N, C-alpha and C positions, 0 to 999 in steps of 0.2 A: 563772162565778166572781164577776163584778161587773158593774154597769151592765146588769142583765138586762132592765130596762124600756126601755132606749134602743135606738137603731138600730144601735149598735155595742157589743154585749155582749162582755165579756171571757170567753173560753172556756178550758178546760184543754187546753193543747197541749204535751205533754211526751212525745214518742215514745220516748225512751230510758228514761224511768222506766216506761213501759208495758212495755217489753221486760224490764226488771228484775223487774217484777211477774210476768211470765210464768215466769221462771226460779225465782222464789220459790215459785210454785205447783207447778212440777215438783219442786223440792226437797222439797215436802211429801209426796212419795211415800215418803220415808224413815219417816214416821210410820206408814204402812201396813205397811212392812217390820218396824218395831219391834213394833207390836201383833200382827202375825202371828207373830213370834218368841215373844212372851210367851204367846200362845194355844197354840202348839204345846208349849211347855214345860209349861204347866199341864195340857194334855191328856195328855202323856206321864207326868207325875207321877201323875195320876188313874188311868191305866191300870196303872201299876206297883203302886199301892196295891191296886187291885182284884185283880190277879194274886196278890198275897201272901195274900189272904183265901181263896184256893181250897184246899180240903183234899184231900190226896192219900191214896189207900188202896193198900196193897200188892196186887200182882197174885197171884192164887192160882197156886201151882206144883204140878205133878204129881210124885208120888213116883217113885222109880226103878222100882218094881214095875210101875206102869202103863206106864211108858216101855218096859220090857222086853216086856210083852205086845204092845204095838203093833209092836215090832220083829219078834216072832215071827210075828204075823199078816200082816206086810207092809203094814199100814196106816200112813198118815201120822199122826203125833201132832199135837196141837193147836198145838205150838210149831214145827211144820215147815210149810213152804208150798212149793208148786210154783214154780219159777223160770220166769217167762214171758219169753222172749227179747225180746218186743216191749215189755215193761214196763220201760223204762229211764228213768232220771232225765232229765227234759227240761233242755236247756241254757237258762239264763236268757236272756231276750231281750237283744239287744245294744242298749246305750243309743244313742239317736240321735246324741248328740255324738261317741261313739266311732266310730259307723258313718261319719260324714262327716269324721272327723279333726279335730273341734273340741276345743279344750282350754279349761279354765276360765279366765275372765278375772280375774286377780288380780295384785297387785303393781303394778309400773309399767305393765303393759299397760292398766290402767284409764285411764291418761292419754290413750290414743288417743281416748276419747270426747270429749275437749276439741275435737277437729277438727270433728265435726258440730255441737257446741255453738256454735263460732265462726261457722259458716255460718248457724246459726239466729239468732244475734245480728244479723248483717248483713241477712238476709232480713226478719226481723220488724221491725227498725228502719226499713228502707226502706219497708215496707208501712205502718207507722204514720205516717211522714212523708207518703207519697203519699195517705193517707186524708185529710190536712188540705186537699188541693187538689181532691178529687173527692167526688161523692156516695157514700153507703155502697153503693148498688145497683151503681154502676159498679165500685167497689172489689171487691165480691164476684165479679162476673162476670169481671173482669180476672184474678183469681186462678186462673181456669180454664186459663190458659196453663201452669200447673205441669205438667200431664200431658205436654205436648209436650217440655219440657226433661227430665223424668224419662225419657221414652221415648228421647230422643236420647242422654242420658248412659248409659242402661242398655246401649244398643247399642255405644257407643264404648268405655266403660270396663269394663263387666261382660260384654261379648261376648254379650249376649242377642240372640235372633232374633225379630223382629216380622213377622208375616205382612201381607199386603195389607190385610186388613180392619182391622187395628189401625192401620196408617198412615193409612187413610182416616178412621178415627174421630178420630185426632189432628188431621188436616187440618180436619175439620168443627168440632171444638172451637176450634181457633185461628181459623177463619173467623168463628165466633160472637163470640169475644173481640174481633176486629178490628172487627166491626160495632158492638158495644157501645161500643168506644173512639171510633169515628167519630161515633156518635150523641151521645156526651158532648161531643165537641169542637164539634159543629155545633148543639148545643142552643141554642135561642133563648130569650133572657131575656124576662120579662114586659114587654110594651109598656106605655107610659104610657096612662092612660085618656084617651079622647077628650073633647073639650069637649061640653057639652050641646047637642043639636040639630045636632051635627057642624058647628058654626060655627067660624070661624077668627078670631083676634083682628084686628080692623081698626082699631086705633087707640083703641078704647074702653079707658079706664083700668082698669075692673074685669076685663075679659078679659085685658089685658096682665099684671096682677098674678097672675091665676089661672094664666096660661101660665108665668110665671116660677116659680111654686111647683111646677108640674108638672116643669119642667126641673130644678129643684134636687133634686126627689125622684128623677128619673131618674139624675142624677149620683151621688147617694148609693147608689142601688140597684146601679149599675154597679160602684162601688167595693167594695161589700160582697159582691156575687156573685162567683163564680169566673169568671175570664175563660177564653176558649178556650185561651190559652197555658198557664195554670195547669192546666187539665184535662189537656192533652196531657202536661205535665211529670209530673203525678200518675200518669197511666196508665203512662208510661214507667218511673217509679220502681217502681210495683207490679209491672209485668211483669219488670223487671230483678231485683226481689227474688225472683222465682220461680226464677231461675238459682241463687241461693244455697240456696234451699229444696230444689231438685232435687239440688244437690251434697250437701246434708245427707243426703237419703235414700240416695243412691248410696254415700256414705261409710259410713253405718250398715250397709247391706247387705254391703258389702265387709268391714267389721270383724267382723260377726256370722257371716260364713261361716267365719272362722278361730277365733273365740272363742265361748264360751257363757256366758250370764249370765241371770238371771231378768229378764224384760222390765221389770218395775217398778223393779228396781235400775238398769237401764240409763237409764231416764228420770230417776231420782233423781240419778245421777252427772252426767248432762248438765245437770241443773238446778244442781248445785253448781258445776261448771266454768263454765257460762254466767253464773251470778250473780257469780262472782269476776271474770271477764273484763269483764262489763258494768259492774261497779262501778269497775274501773280505767279503762275507756274513758270512763265518765261523768265522772270527775275530769279526764281530759285534755281532753275536749270543753268542760267547764265553764270550764277555764282558758283555752282557745284561743278559742272562739267562743260562750261562754256569754252575753255581753252584746252587744246590738245596737249599731249606730253611735250611736243616740240615747240609749244608756245604759239602755234598758229590757231586761227579761229576754226571751231568745229561746227557741227550741225546745230548746236544750241547757243552759239555766240550771238546774242541779241544785238550787241553794239555793232558788230560787223554786218549783220543782216540789215539793220536799218540804214547803215551807211551805204550799203550796196543799192538799196531801193532808191534812196534820195539822190544818189550820184550816178545812176545809170538810167538813161531815159527809157531804154527798151524794157527793163524790169519794172520801172515805175508805170509805164503805160499798160503793160500786161497785167500788173497788179490791180490797177483801176478797173480794167475790163473784166477781170475775174470777179471783183467785188460787185460790179454792176450785174453780171450774169447770175450770180448767186442771189442777190437781192431781188 
């Protein structure tokens, strides 16, 4: 954002606004629904116009004398057919929703989708905050803990059965996540460069000055780099966020077992509910903890976040691309 050429550049750190952008992208699914509706209406109108252009001709009928001749000879007329007892009208296939007792989601039942949307808000915001304290590679690997919580919640709440191989797979994934987290916490920072010739300052003024400069650089680097405590906090936040994400998946599956709706509309509704709840929560956080003790904008300063988006081209373009990719 600013001071890009210095040792302490100001970066864009607005986790709640990034969550808001995610729901704006999900709400964009309604554009697909709208254009699909227009396309179907145009296709239906075209097919009806084409059917009206078809010319119909009367079917030739036989006179009563020909029919009488057929009756006398015992032969079947052209208008008579043998009745095949196996040639019965097939019963239409039962709709999958009717087969499983699902009913259309409409009216107030749509509000149930606000529950997984709220879980998505908590999970995504926690992950965005945790990403501020760890490297992107550690962030991605820690998200692998999601499968464990989904598996546990599926067994507890949805009464699913997992065999031994699936439990072993979950254990291996969690073990890998633990190893990555441990590696991030124990990561050694870059050591200061040694003096030329591996000599130590022995009272010489030039070496003392050189050593003082190195110590100052070490101090600045330690302040800028993430400490082990910050890394652990970030990993715990990202891992904790997977609990909310797993709850979202389980809630969605539980709801969609009872109701039916086009998947793209489900995403669109969750985007609308998530956008409204995030906007309200953003205002509350801005009023409560938006400003730091020093008076500067913090992670939840909505005013500063929106100002940075609309006054920095790089952030504005990346935000639009993120919303498009999510939608």
